[in-house]
C-alpha positions in Angstrom: 0.0 30.5 -2.3 0.7 27.7 0.1 1.9 24.2 -1.1 -0.8 21.8 -0.5 1.3 18.9 -1.6 2.6 16.5 1.1 6.2 17.1 2.3 8.5 14.8 0.3 10.6 12.3 2.4 14.4 11.9 2.1 14.8 10.0 -1.3 18.3 9.2 -0.4 17.3 6.3 2.0 15.3 4.5 -0.4 17.1 1.9 -2.7 17.4 2.3 -6.3 14.8 -0.1 -8.0 15.9 -2.5 -10.6 14.7 -2.5 -14.2 11.6 -4.6 -14.8 12.4 -7.7 -16.9 10.5 -8.5 -20.2 8.2 -11.1 -18.8 4.3 -11.6 -18.9 3.8 -12.7 -15.3 5.8 -12.2 -12.1 5.4 -14.0 -8.6 4.8 -12.0 -5.4 8.4 -12.7 -4.4 9.7 -11.3 -7.8 7.5 -8.2 -7.5 8.7 -7.7 -3.9 12.3 -7.6 -5.1 11.7 -5.5 -8.1 9.7 -2.8 -5.7 12.0 -3.2 -2.7 9.1 -4.3 -0.6 8.1 -7.2 1.8 5.6 -9.6 0.3 3.1 -8.9 3.2 3.0 -5.3 2.2 2.0 -6.3 -1.3 -0.8 -8.4 0.2 -1.8 -5.4 2.3 -1.9 -3.0 -0.5 -4.1 -5.4 -2.6 -6.7 -4.9 0.0 -6.3 -1.1 0.3 -6.0 -0.2 -3.4 -8.5 -1.4 -6.0 -6.1 -0.7 -8.8 -3.8 -3.3 -7.6 -5.4 -6.8 -8.5 -3.0 -9.5 -9.5 -4.6 -12.6 -11.0 -4.9 -15.6 -8.8 -4.3 -19.1 -9.9 -3.4 -22.6 -8.6 -3.9 -22.4 -4.9 -4.3 -18.8 -4.6 -0.8 -18.0 -6.0 -0.7 -14.3 -7.2 0.6 -13.5 -10.7 1.4 -9.9 -11.3 1.7 -8.3 -14.8 3.8 -5.4 -16.0 1.0 -2.9 -15.3 0.7 -4.3 -11.8 4.4 -3.9 -11.1 4.3 -0.4 -12.3 1.1 0.2 -10.2 3.1 -1.0 -7.1 6.0 1.2 -7.8 3.6 4.2 -8.2 1.9 3.5 -5.0 5.3 3.0 -3.3 6.4 6.4 -4.7 3.2 8.1 -3.4 3.6 6.5 0.1 7.3 6.5 0.7 8.7 9.4 -1.4 5.9 11.9 -1.7 4.7 11.2 2.0 1.0 10.5 1.3 -1.0 8.3 3.8 -2.8 5.3 2.4 -6.1 7.3 2.2 -4.3 10.0 0.6 -2.6 7.8 -2.0 -6.0 6.2 -2.7 -7.5 9.6 -3.4 -4.6 10.6 -5.5 -4.8 7.4 -7.7 -8.6 7.9 -8.1 -8.2 11.5 -9.2 -5.2 11.1 -11.5 -7.3 10.6 -14.4 -9.4 13.6 -13.7 -8.5 17.2 -14.6 -9.1 18.5 -11.0 -6.5 18.1 -8.3 -7.2 16.2 -5.1 -9.3 18.4 -2.9 -9.0 18.1 0.9 -10.6 20.2 3.7 -7.4 21.7 4.5 -7.0 22.9 0.9 -10.5 24.6 1.2 -9.3 26.4 4.3 -6.2 27.4 2.6 -8.1 28.7 -0.5 -10.4 30.7 1.7 -7.5 32.2 3.7 -5.8 33.2 0.5 -9.0 35.0 -0.6 -9.3 36.8 2.6 -5.5 38.0 2.3 -6.0 39.0 -1.2 -9.1 41.1 -0.2 -7.1 42.7 2.6 -4.2 43.5 0.2 -6.6 45.3 -2.2 -8.2 47.4 0.7 
């Protein structure tokens, strides 16, 4: 069976992430440091991933909760460590709660070819 997961990137280049402090709210700057990202990346990801939605207060200032920081780290892992594209990471997040894995057209082709190879091996 062919491996349908994306190719992992070299993890040694990514910095070790610090522990998340016991706080209720985090500013965008704090989250950026905790996740080794630039603040503009966090703002972009808010547009791309519906699972990431910090509360906004006073002059549109963002306040992230611990669950948001964990989600940012998970998205970061999908994109930077596991090699997913934005669209692939979005699909992965959407399907994580479901029992079936993410299905792509390439996976359908691989499965069809594996069936053909299995049929040839039997014959």
